[in-house]
KOLMI-550843 format. One record per residue (C-alpha): x, z, y; residue number from 1; residue in three letters. Coordinates in nm, 3 decimals. Layout:
N
        x        z        y  zami  tivex
        X        Z        Y   NUM    ALA
...
END
This chain:
78
        x        z        y  zami  tivex
    0.583    0.153    0.650     1    MET
    0.330    0.133    0.364     2    ARG
    0.034    0.368    0.317     3    LYS
   -0.106    0.411   -0.028     4    LEU
   -0.435    0.592   -0.076     5    ILE
   -0.507    0.804   -0.384     6    TYR
   -0.873    0.884   -0.390     7    GLN
   -1.096    1.097   -0.610     8    LYS
   -1.411    1.295   -0.547     9    THR
   -1.332    1.513   -0.247    10    GLY
   -1.060    1.466    0.005    11    LYS
   -0.840    1.156    0.038    12    ASP
   -0.463    1.185   -0.028    13    ILE
   -0.236    0.950    0.167    14    TRP
    0.104    0.859    0.035    15    LEU
    0.328    0.699    0.289    16    CYS
    0.644    0.511    0.187    17    GLY
    0.708    0.710   -0.138    18    GLY
    0.820    0.455   -0.390    19    GLY
    0.905    0.707   -0.666    20    GLU
    0.581    0.898   -0.640    21    LEU
    0.379    0.580   -0.597    22    ALA
    0.523    0.438   -0.929    23    ALA
    0.432    0.768   -1.103    24    THR
    0.067    0.770   -0.990    25    VAL
    0.009    0.389   -0.964    26    VAL
   -0.283    0.401   -1.210    27    SER
   -0.472    0.641   -0.971    28    GLU
   -0.419    0.436   -0.656    29    ILE
   -0.740    0.255   -0.563    30    ASP
   -0.662    0.138   -0.210    31    GLU
   -0.346    0.012   -0.051    32    THR
   -0.285   -0.047    0.316    33    ILE
    0.023   -0.267    0.390    34    VAL
    0.169   -0.267    0.736    35    LYS
    0.360   -0.592    0.789    36    LEU
    0.599   -0.633    1.085    37    ASN
    0.737   -0.964    1.210    38    PRO
    1.086   -0.813    1.242    39    VAL
    1.302   -0.744    0.938    40    VAL
    1.556   -0.456    0.972    41    ILE
    1.772   -0.330    0.683    42    GLY
    1.670   -0.316    0.319    43    ALA
    1.356   -0.106    0.353    44    GLY
    1.186    0.123    0.098    45    ILE
    1.032   -0.031   -0.211    46    PRO
    0.646    0.014   -0.244    47    MET
    0.718    0.107   -0.610    48    PHE
    1.050    0.234   -0.724    49    ALA
    1.027    0.064   -1.064    50    ARG
    0.840   -0.214   -1.237    51    ALA
    0.463   -0.153   -1.280    52    ILE
    0.195   -0.342   -1.468    53    ALA
    0.028   -0.619   -1.265    54    PRO
   -0.304   -0.514   -1.100    55    THR
   -0.565   -0.722   -0.919    56    ASN
   -0.645   -0.613   -0.569    57    ARG
   -0.877   -0.775   -0.320    58    GLU
   -0.823   -0.797    0.056    59    LEU
   -1.111   -0.601    0.211    60    VAL
   -0.994   -0.586    0.573    61    ASP
   -0.723   -0.712    0.793    62    ARG
   -0.613   -0.679    1.147    63    LYS
   -0.371   -0.915    1.305    64    ILE
   -0.217   -0.820    1.642    65    TYR
   -0.104   -1.066    1.906    66    SER
    0.267   -0.973    1.843    67    ASN
    0.240   -1.079    1.479    68    GLY
    0.208   -0.725    1.338    69    PHE
   -0.053   -0.706    1.057    70    MET
   -0.242   -0.436    0.876    71    LEU
   -0.366   -0.551    0.529    72    LEU
   -0.619   -0.332    0.347    73    HIS
   -0.658   -0.394   -0.029    74    TYR
   -0.890   -0.230   -0.296    75    ARG
   -0.846   -0.232   -0.668    76    LEU
   -1.070   -0.500   -0.821    77    GLN
   -1.318   -0.363   -1.069    78    LYS
END
């Protein structure tokens, strides 16, 4: 599962696993949290449903669990 954060002044909006919507609002996404599992099952859901322009993001936090599960938190580079 991927969680994409869309943030403006006010409340945060979380987008979870929505490749179509994420591709539509990609220019507004300033933070991305990627959940990486050590087990691959099926085809999965694409993070973005279509090609998007490359963007530079920096890893700002990460948590690695003993079973190999990882949470990677990226922010848009300014």
